[in-house]
C-alpha positions in Angstrom: 93.7 129.3 113.5 92.6 130.1 110.0 91.2 127.3 107.9 93.9 127.9 105.2 96.7 127.8 107.7 95.3 124.5 109.1 95.1 123.1 105.6 98.7 124.1 104.8 99.8 122.4 108.1 97.9 119.3 107.2 99.5 119.1 103.8 103.0 119.7 105.3 102.3 117.1 107.9 101.6 114.6 105.2 104.8 115.4 103.3 107.0 115.4 106.4 105.4 112.2 107.7 105.8 110.5 104.3 109.5 111.4 104.0 110.3 110.4 107.6 108.5 107.0 107.1 110.4 106.4 103.8 113.7 107.2 105.4 113.1 105.0 108.4 111.7 102.1 106.2 114.7 102.4 103.9 117.1 101.8 106.8 115.0 98.9 108.1 114.8 97.3 104.6 118.6 97.7 104.0 119.3 95.9 107.2 116.9 93.0 106.3 118.6 92.6 103.0 122.0 92.3 104.6 120.7 89.1 106.1 119.4 87.8 102.7 115.8 88.4 103.6 113.1 90.5 101.9 110.9 92.6 104.1 107.9 90.2 104.0 110.0 87.2 105.0 111.6 89.2 107.8 108.2 90.3 109.0 107.0 86.7 109.2 110.1 85.5 111.0 109.9 88.4 113.4 106.3 87.7 114.2 107.1 84.1 114.9 110.1 85.0 116.9 108.3 87.5 119.1 104.8 85.9 119.3 105.5 82.1 118.8 103.6 79.7 116.5 100.8 81.3 114.4 98.0 80.1 112.2 98.9 80.7 108.5 95.8 83.0 108.0 96.7 85.0 111.1 100.2 85.7 109.9 98.8 87.4 106.8 96.5 89.6 108.9 99.3 90.6 111.3 101.9 91.4 108.7 99.3 92.9 106.3 99.7 90.7 103.2 97.3 88.6 101.3 96.7 85.0 102.0 98.1 83.9 98.6 101.3 85.9 99.3 101.6 84.5 102.8 101.5 81.0 101.5 104.2 81.7 99.0 106.4 83.4 101.7 105.9 80.6 104.2 106.6 78.0 101.6 109.9 79.7 100.7 110.9 80.0 104.4 110.0 76.4 104.8 112.3 75.4 101.9 115.1 77.4 103.6 114.4 75.4 106.8 113.6 78.6 108.8 109.9 77.6 109.5 107.8 74.5 109.7 104.1 74.0 109.1 102.0 71.6 111.1 98.4 70.8 110.7 96.2 71.3 113.8 94.9 67.8 114.8 91.4 69.0 115.8 90.9 70.7 112.4 93.1 69.6 109.5 92.2 72.7 107.5 94.2 74.8 110.0 98.0 75.0 109.8 100.3 76.5 112.3 103.7 77.9 111.4 106.6 78.0 113.8 110.3 78.7 113.7 112.7 75.7 113.3 115.9 75.5 115.2 117.6 77.1 112.2 115.1 79.9 112.1 115.4 80.5 115.8 119.2 80.7 115.6 119.0 83.1 112.7 116.6 85.4 114.6 118.6 85.1 117.8 121.6 86.4 115.8 120.0 89.1 113.6 117.1 90.5 115.5 119.2 92.2 118.2 121.3 93.7 115.4 118.2 94.9 113.6 116.8 96.4 116.7 120.1 98.3 117.2 119.9 99.5 113.6 116.4 100.9 114.2 117.5 102.5 117.4 120.3 104.2 115.6 117.9 105.3 112.8 115.7 106.9 115.5 118.6 108.5 117.3 117.4 112.0 116.4 114.8 111.7 119.1 115.3 111.2 122.8 113.2 108.5 124.6 110.6 111.1 125.8 110.2 112.4 122.3 109.8 108.9 120.9 107.1 108.1 123.4 105.3 111.4 122.6 105.5 110.8 118.8 104.1 107.2 119.3 101.1 108.6 121.1 100.6 111.4 118.6 100.8 109.0 115.6 98.3 106.6 117.3 96.0 109.6 117.8 96.4 110.6 114.2 95.7 107.1 113.0 92.6 106.7 115.1 91.1 110.0 113.9 91.8 109.8 110.2 88.5 110.0 108.4 88.6 110.5 104.7 
């Protein structure tokens, strides 16, 4: 394959990947907003829902937001009674965040709907194609070197 053709394909890949991601993300964000949640708050609730209680600093790492932002988001979710913070007895500097009963009920209701919405958004691919695309995107991500 000629170098210029490879370069053109790489540029096209970026554009197509960018548009596909934006379209998929737009659908996900629309769904989150229908439940009165911004994407960051939803990401925190989804993490706690799927993985259980988490240390505050680990939440930021897992949902890719800064520690100052995570504190703000967690405090707002706590005001809404969706989460609670508890200090770790062995080390008072460490706080764990978990869903409250209200937060668990909310996620029990909205997460299956959200998963269905994402399934519909990805309906253009059959299960085999989705699995192939996941593997290809992982490969792409691991091998990016700029």
